[in-house]
C-alpha positions in Angstrom: 100.1 31.4 4.8 103.6 30.4 3.5 103.9 30.2 -0.3 106.7 29.3 -2.8 106.2 31.2 -6.1 107.9 30.6 -9.3 107.4 33.5 -11.3 108.5 33.9 -14.9 110.6 37.0 -15.2 111.6 38.3 -18.7 113.2 41.9 -19.6 111.8 41.8 -23.0 110.2 39.9 -26.0 114.1 39.8 -27.4 115.5 38.4 -24.3 115.0 34.7 -23.0 113.1 34.4 -19.9 113.1 32.0 -16.8 111.3 31.0 -13.6 112.6 32.6 -10.5 111.7 31.3 -7.2 110.4 33.4 -4.2 109.2 32.8 -0.8 106.4 34.6 0.9 105.8 33.7 4.5 103.1 36.3 5.4 100.3 35.8 2.8 96.7 36.3 4.0 94.1 33.9 2.8 91.8 36.8 2.3 93.9 38.4 -0.1 93.4 38.6 -3.8 95.9 36.9 -6.3 97.2 40.4 -7.3 97.3 41.4 -3.5 99.4 38.7 -3.1 101.8 39.7 -6.0 101.6 43.4 -4.7 102.9 42.0 -1.2 105.7 40.3 -3.2 106.6 43.2 -5.0 106.5 45.2 -1.8 109.1 42.8 -0.5 111.3 43.2 -3.4 111.5 46.9 -3.5 112.5 47.0 0.1 115.4 44.9 -0.9 116.1 47.1 -3.6 115.1 44.4 -6.4 113.2 44.7 -9.8 109.5 44.3 -8.9 107.6 41.7 -11.2 105.8 43.7 -14.0 102.2 42.5 -14.5 98.7 43.8 -16.0 96.0 45.0 -14.3 93.2 47.6 -14.1 89.9 47.6 -12.3 90.5 44.5 -10.2 86.6 43.7 -10.3 86.6 41.2 -13.2 85.7 43.8 -15.7 88.8 45.1 -17.8 90.0 41.6 -18.3 93.6 42.8 -18.1 94.9 40.4 -15.3 95.4 37.5 -17.3 98.0 35.2 -15.7 98.6 31.2 -16.2 98.4 30.0 -12.7 99.8 26.6 -12.1 99.0 25.4 -15.9 95.3 27.3 -16.0 94.8 30.7 -17.3 93.1 32.6 -14.5 93.9 30.0 -12.0 92.1 27.1 -10.7 88.3 28.2 -10.0 86.1 28.6 -12.8 84.5 31.7 -14.4 86.5 34.2 -12.5 89.5 36.7 -13.4 92.9 36.3 -11.7 92.0 39.5 -9.6 88.9 37.6 -8.3 90.9 34.8 -7.5 92.0 34.5 -3.7 94.4 32.8 -1.8 92.0 30.7 0.1 91.9 28.8 -2.8 95.8 27.5 -2.2 97.1 25.8 0.9 99.9 26.8 3.1 103.1 25.6 1.9 101.9 25.3 -1.7 104.4 25.9 -5.0 102.5 28.2 -7.3 103.9 28.6 -11.0 103.2 32.0 -12.4 103.4 32.6 -16.2 102.1 35.3 -18.9 99.8 34.3 -21.7 101.5 32.1 -24.1 100.9 32.7 -27.9 103.1 34.1 -31.0 100.3 36.8 -31.3 100.9 38.1 -27.5 104.6 39.0 -27.2 105.8 39.4 -23.9 106.3 43.1 -22.9 107.9 42.7 -19.5 107.8 39.6 -16.9 103.9 38.5 -17.0 102.6 41.5 -19.3 101.6 40.7 -23.1 100.9 42.7 -25.7 97.2 41.8 -26.7 97.0 44.8 -29.2 96.2 41.9 -31.9 92.6 41.8 -30.1 92.3 45.4 -30.7 93.2 45.5 -34.4 90.8 42.4 -34.9 88.1 44.6 -33.6 89.1 47.6 -35.4 88.8 45.4 -38.9 85.1 44.9 -38.3 83.9 45.1 -34.7 81.3 48.2 -35.5 78.5 49.2 -37.2 79.1 52.3 -39.7 76.0 52.1 -41.9 74.3 55.5 -42.0 71.4 55.3 -39.8 70.7 59.1 -39.3 70.0 60.5 -35.9 70.1 58.1 -32.7 66.9 56.3 -32.9 64.4 56.1 -29.6 65.5 53.0 -27.7 62.5 51.1 -28.8 62.0 52.3 -32.1 63.5 49.0 -33.4 62.0 45.8 -32.2 64.7 43.2 -30.9 63.1 39.7 -30.1 64.4 38.7 -26.9 66.0 35.6 -27.7 68.5 37.9 -29.9 68.9 40.5 -27.3 69.8 37.8 -24.7 72.4 36.1 -27.4 73.8 39.4 -28.2 74.0 40.3 -24.7 75.8 36.7 -23.6 78.6 37.5 -26.6 79.0 40.9 -25.4 80.2 39.5 -21.8 83.4 39.1 -23.6 85.9 41.0 -21.7 88.8 40.5 -24.0 91.3 39.1 -21.5 92.7 36.1 -23.6 92.5 33.5 -21.6 90.8 31.4 -24.4 94.1 32.0 -26.6 96.5 31.1 -23.5 94.4 27.9 -23.1 93.9 26.6 -26.5 96.7 24.2 -27.7 96.5 26.0 -31.2 96.5 29.7 -29.3 93.3 30.4 -31.4 91.6 33.3 -31.0 88.2 31.9 -32.4 86.1 32.4 -29.3 87.0 36.0 -28.8 86.5 37.1 -32.4 83.1 34.8 -32.8 82.0 36.5 -29.6 82.9 40.2 -30.8 81.1 39.1 -34.0 77.9 37.5 -32.5 77.1 40.6 -30.1 76.6 42.8 -33.3 75.7 40.2 -35.9 72.8 39.2 -33.6 70.8 42.7 -33.5 68.9 44.1 -36.5 71.2 46.9 -36.7 74.2 44.7 -37.2 72.6 43.0 -40.4 73.7 45.4 -43.2 77.5 44.5 -42.6 77.1 41.2 -41.3 79.0 39.0 -43.7 81.6 42.2 -44.4 82.3 42.0 -40.7 82.9 38.1 -40.6 85.1 38.3 -43.4 87.3 41.3 -42.2 87.5 40.4 -38.7 88.7 36.7 -39.4 91.2 37.6 -42.1 92.6 39.7 -39.5 92.7 37.1 -36.9 94.7 35.0 -39.3 97.0 37.6 -40.0 97.9 38.2 -36.2 99.2 34.9 -36.2 96.5 33.1 -34.0 95.9 29.6 -34.7 92.8 27.8 -35.9 90.1 25.8 -33.8 90.3 22.2 -33.7 87.1 22.0 -31.0 89.3 20.9 -27.8 87.0 23.3 -26.1 89.4 24.7 -23.5 88.6 28.2 -24.2 85.1 27.7 -23.2 86.5 25.8 -19.9 88.8 28.9 -19.0 86.5 31.9 -20.1 85.9 33.9 -17.1 82.6 35.1 -18.6 81.8 31.3 -19.7 81.3 32.4 -23.5 79.8 29.4 -25.5 81.3 27.4 -28.3 78.3 28.0 -29.9 79.4 31.5 -31.0 82.3 29.8 -33.0 79.8 27.5 -35.0 77.6 30.8 -35.6 80.9 32.8 -37.1 81.9 29.7 -39.2 78.4 29.9 -40.8 78.5 33.4 -41.4 81.8 33.2 -42.9 80.8 30.0 -44.9 77.8 31.9 -46.7 79.9 35.1 -47.3 82.5 33.1 -49.0 80.3 30.8 -51.1 77.9 33.5 -52.1 80.2 36.5 -52.2 78.0 38.4 -49.6 81.0 39.6 -47.9 83.9 41.6 -48.8 87.2 39.7 -50.2 
C-alpha cells in the first residue's frame, strides 16, 4: 500500500506544533496501525531524521496507551477497538491519513502524538479505592454479590483509561471515564461504605483537572474501545446528587 501521512509533530507543550507530510510506499495491509508507524520511524531513523513519538505498551488492546486521533476519530474508523488493534486493511491504497494526539487542556502534549494523561491517575487517587478496614482478606464467596450487580461492576471495570472519551467529546469531558471508575466499586457491597464520599472526591478532582462537563453528545460511548455505557454517567450523577442534597458525601 502507498499512503500519505499527515502527522502532528510538536516538540513539547510550550512549542507550537504542525502537521507534517510523509510518504510510505511499502505498507502491508496485514500490519497494525502502530506497526505502520514503526515502519515510518525506521525510515526516518535511516535518514537521520527525528522519529515520531507515540505512546504504546501491550499492543493487545488492554493497556489503553495507544490513543491516537485518526482522520478525526479517536482510535480510528473501526468501532470497539484500540489503535493497536486497527489494521491497515481498513484503509485503501493511496489514502491520506491524518494522525493527531488527544486534544484536551487536561492532556498536555509531551511530544508529537504522546500526551500526559496523569489527570486520570489523579482522579483515581482521589477516591478510586476501598479503604474501609475489613480485617483479613475474606473468602471469595463470603460476601454474596447478585449477578446483576457483579455484571454491572465488570462492565464498568472494562474501562482501560485510554482517554478516547475525552478526545471525542466536544467539551473534553471525562465523565465516562470517571463514572466507570466509580461504578465498578459503587456497584459492589464492599464499595458501599465510601460510595458517596468517593463520588464527591472523584468528581471534584475531575473538575480541578480542567475537564469539561457532559452535555449528552454521546461521542464518548461511540468511540470507547470497551463500549462503556452512558448509563454509568447517570449513576454517577445520581450518587453525586444524593451526596450533595443529603450530606452523605464529604464536602
